[in-house]
N, C-alpha and C positions, 0 to 999 in steps of 0.2 A: 441605385446601382445594383445590377445583377451579377453575381459571381458564379462562374462555372468551373467544375473540376475537369480533369483530363477526359472524362467520359462524356462531357457535355451536360451532365445533370445539374439542375438548378440547386445552388447551395446557399441561398440567402438565409434559410432557416438555420443552417449550421453556423453561419457567420454571426447571426444575431445571438444564438445560444452561447457561442464563445465570448462575444462582447459583453453580454450581461452576466456571464458566469464569474467574471473577475480574472479569468485566466489570461485573457488577452493583455490586460494591464500588467501582467507579470511575465510577458513574453516579448523578447527582443533585446536590443542593446540598451545599456543604461542611458545613452544619449539620444537614442532614436525613438520612433513612435511605437505604440503598442502594435503587436503583430498577431495575425489570425493563424492559429495552429492548423495543421492538416487534419482531415478526418472528422469524425462525428462523436468524439468522446463526450463533449458537453451535452450534445443532444441525447446520447445514450443515458447519461446521468440524470437528465431531466425526465426521460421516459421511465426509467426504473423507479424513481421516487413516486411518480404518478401511478404507475401500475400497482405498487405495493401499498400505497396510501400513507407513505411517510409524511409527517407534517412539516416538511422542509422543502426548499428548492434544491433539487438534486444537483443541478449544474453549479450552483453557488457553493456547494460543499467542496468543489474541487479547488477553490482558492482560499478556503476559510482559514487555514492555519496561518497564512501570511498576514491576515488581518490582526491576529494576536501578536505575531512576532515582529511585525513591521517590515517584513521582507519585501524586496523590490526586484525588478528585472535587472539582470546583470549579464545577459548574453551567454557566453560559454562558461560562466560560473553560475552554479545553481543559486536559486533564491535564498536557500538556507546557508550557502557558502561552503558546504562540505563535499561538493562534487565538481569536477572539472571536465570539460570536453577539450581534448588535446589531440594534436596530430600524431599519427603513427607513421611508420614507413610506407604504408599503403592506404591510408585513409584517415579516419578519426575514431576516437574511442572516448567513452565516458568512464571515469574512475572516481570512486567515492573514498572519502576518508572521514567517516562519521563516528566511529567507535573509539573508545580510549586505546584499544590495541592496534588500531589501523596504521598509525605511523610506523610501528615496528613491522607490521606485515608489508607495508609498502617498501620498507628497507630491505626485507627479504626478497621482494619482487625484483628490485633493481640491483640487489647484491651489494648493498653498501649501507653503512649507518647514516641515517639522514639527519639533517639539522632540524631546528624547530619548524621551519617552513619546508615541507617535503616536495613541493610542486616543481621547482626548477629541476631537481634531480630526476623526478618521475618523467617530466616532459622530455628531458634529454635522453633517457632510456627508451621511451616510447618512439622517439623519432627514428631510431634505428631498428625497430622491431615491427613485425607484421601484427595485425589485429588478432589473427589466429594464435600467434605465439603468446600474446598478452592474455587471451582468454584461457589458454591451457595452463599457464603459470598462475593466473589469478584463481582458477578453480582449485588447483592443487593447494594453494596457500590460504584460501578462504577470503580473498580480496573481492570486493564488489566492483566489477568492471565489465564492460561489454563494448563490442564494436558498433559504431553508429552506422546503420545500414537500413535499407528498406525492409519492412517486415515480411516474414514468411506468412503464407496463408494459414490461418488458424481459426479454430472455433472453440471458445470456452464452453464448459458444460452448461447445459440448458436446465432451467428449473422445472420441477414438476408442478402438479396442481397446488396452488397456494392454500394456506390455512391461516386462521387467526393464531397469533402467538401469545395472546393475552393469557397470563397465568402459567405459561410454559417455562420450564427451567432451562436457562442457557448457561452452560459452563464455558467460561472464556479463558483460555490459556494464552491468548495472544498478547502482543505488546506493540508499542509505538503507535501506528496510525491506522492501517488498513483493517486489521481485526477489531481493535477497539471501536472504530467507526461503525463496523457491522453490528457489534454488540450494542452500541448506543442507539442505532436505528431500531433494533428489535426491542430495546427497553422503552423507546418512545411509544411503541405499540402495546406496552403492558407486560412484556416478558420479565421474568425474575432472573436478572443477570447476576451470576456469581463469578467474580474475577479471581483467578487462581494464580498465585506466584509462589516461588520457592525462596527460602531464606537467602540463597546465594545468587539468585537471578531475579531480582525485582524488575518490574517494567522500567526500562530506561527513560521512558517519557515522564516519569515522576520527577526527573531532574530538569525537564524542559519547562516550557511556558506553563505556569500553574493554572492560569485561567483556561487555557486550551485543554489541559488535562482534566480540569474540573468539568468542562463541557462534555467531554466524551465519557466520563466515568461517574458523573453525579448520579446518585440514587442506586448505584450498583453495590452489591455486597462484596467484601474483600476477604479472601481466605488465603492464608499462607501455610503450606504444608511441605514437609521435608521428605521426599521419597526415599532417602537413605535411612529413615527411621521406620522400622517395620509397621508399627501401628498407624503411622501417618501415611505410609504407602497403601495400607489397606483402606484407610479412610478416603484416599484419593480415588481408589478404584470404586468404592461405593458411591462417591460423589458423581463420577462419570456414569455409573449404572443408573443413577437417579435422573440424569439429564435427558431432556427431550432433544436438545440441540447442543453440540459441542463445536467450539471454534478453536482451532489451533494453527500454529505457524511453524511447526517443527518437522524435521525430516524423520522418517519412520524409526531410525535407530535411536534418536533422542527420546521418542515416546517409549520405545521398548525399555530404556533404562528406568523409566517410571512405572513399568509394568502395564503399560496401556497398549491396546491393539485397536487401531481405528477400524479396520475391516470387521473384526469380531463385534465391536460395538455397533457398527452400522447394521450388521446382520441381525442384531437383536432388536432393532427398531429405532435406533438413534439417527437423527440427521447430523452427519459429521461433515463439517466444512474445513478442509485443510488448505491453508493459504501459504504458498511459497513463491519464490521469485521465478523459478523455471520448472516447477513440477516436483512431485514427491520422489521421482526416480532420479532427479538431477542433484549433483553435488555443488552446483553453482550458487553463490551467494549474490543477493542483489537488494538494492533499496529503491525507493520510488523514483529518484532522479535518474540513476544509471539504467534502470530497467526501461523506463520510458524512452530515453534517448537511444538505447540499443535496439528498440523495436519500432523505430521510425517516427516517434512523436517528437520531432524537432522542426524548427524553421531554420532558415539560412540568412546570414548577413550578406551585405553587398559583395564582400570578398569571398563568399562561399563558406565561411565558417559556420558550423552548426551551432544553434542556440537552444537552450532549454525552453520547454513549453511549460509555463506555470511552475508551481512548487511541488516537487515530488509527486506529480500527478498520478502516477501508477498506484499510489497508496489509496487515496480517496475513491478513485474509480473502481479499484478492486473491492474496497469495502462496501460500496453500493451493490455491486454484482453479487458479492458474498451474502449480503443480507437477503437478496431475493432468493438465492439458492436455499438459505437457511429456513425460509418460510414454506418449503416444500412439505406437503403432507405425505407421510409414509404410507405405502400401500401393502395390504395383506400382512400387516405386522412386521414387515421388514423396513429398515431404514435405508439410508443411502450414504455413500462416501463420495463427496465431491472433491476432486483433485483440481484445485483452482490455482493456476499459475498467473502471476501478475503479468508476465511477458505475453501470455496468450490474450489476456483481457485487453492490453494496450494494442497489440498487433491487430486484433479484430476490428478496431475502430479506425485504423489508418489506411485509407484507400489510395493515397498518393503522397509522395514527399515533395513539398514545394519549398521555394525559397522564403516564403513568408511574406504576406502582403499586409500593408497597413489596413486598419479597419476602414471600410468605405465611409465616405462622407454621409452624414445624416444618421449613422448608426451609433447610438450612445455607448460609451465604454464604461462599464461599472468597475469600481474599485472593490477589492476584497472587503467583505463585511462580516464582522463577528456576530454570532448569536450569543445571547446572554444565558447563563445558567445560574439559577438561584438555589440549586441543590448541591451541597458540598460533595466532594469525592472522599470516600472513606480512606483513612490511613491503612497502610498494609496490615492485613490480618485482623482488622477490627471486628470481623464477623466470624472468625474461625470457630470459636466456641459455640456460637449460635447455630451454625450450619452443621457442626458435628453432632450437636444434640438432635437436630432434625433427622440426621442419618442414623441415630442410635449408636453413635461411636463415643459418646461422652458419658 
């Protein structure tokens, strides 16, 4: 069976990439068949991994977390359960409740103290509000939410000339999935990855599935430094100065509190990859599920309800793109600062929003499959003293 998009282009390859990625198995209603998402995200993921020489199937990375957690397709409820697609007064919106503080933030959003299950009150509030009103209030409060609509035309930053990263130092300030996946892929190619956390803000993924955390962080060194302590703040600056590649997922003002300047670091020769939901100049918060849905990566049920595609797919897709950017070779002694927004990455892959079609007969649908990691993940701060000695700070 040949499938065509709205422009008439043959999309059999895209359908097959989605089917064997494991994402189709995670897309659709709980009682219905697997559905094929719109666009070419699975194809892009496969192509990036091949171009970069990553020893993994890039498309299958998109569904990998669900293989560890046992997540399954739930239609307008995310695979991980922390995000909902709900009707607004003028359409649909995706709203996340993933962090410990999010129930209180959702209460502030709707102007009421919420019970243990916040979703009925959130749904009632949304039904009388426009999507634009939701985004404005969510941005002000730091709630991860977005309007489900067709994506705007966008182009993520393009990588420069690639280089080998074997032996290069990667300083990784990121957490959760997108940034750690990027660091993991660079580590597979021989980079020396140093994961940095602070005492008050460890990576929240440490509290998640331990096998998945071990997969992404196995073999990386772990450093914990407190930027509020002058000598540790200076050590943090020296660590960044020693880096060939820096990965971070913070807004500029957060980095400034640490005494770090991405633009200055890039000007001195560092390849700096900044991963955010909507760009370094935006105050919007977003996670993989709500960002993907808000940028067109949804399918639709028979009644027109939008459904999630895969499991927080904006995260692994962005992690792959970030890894290719990180492999850029600096030119003329100057580095580069990549402003990589998950929203732009997703939107660039979605060329049409469809209702979602079952996988064609004869195309096998793969289930999410985990990779094994035999290398343990270091406890927080396990290598702090070692790295400080290397920097001459101990």
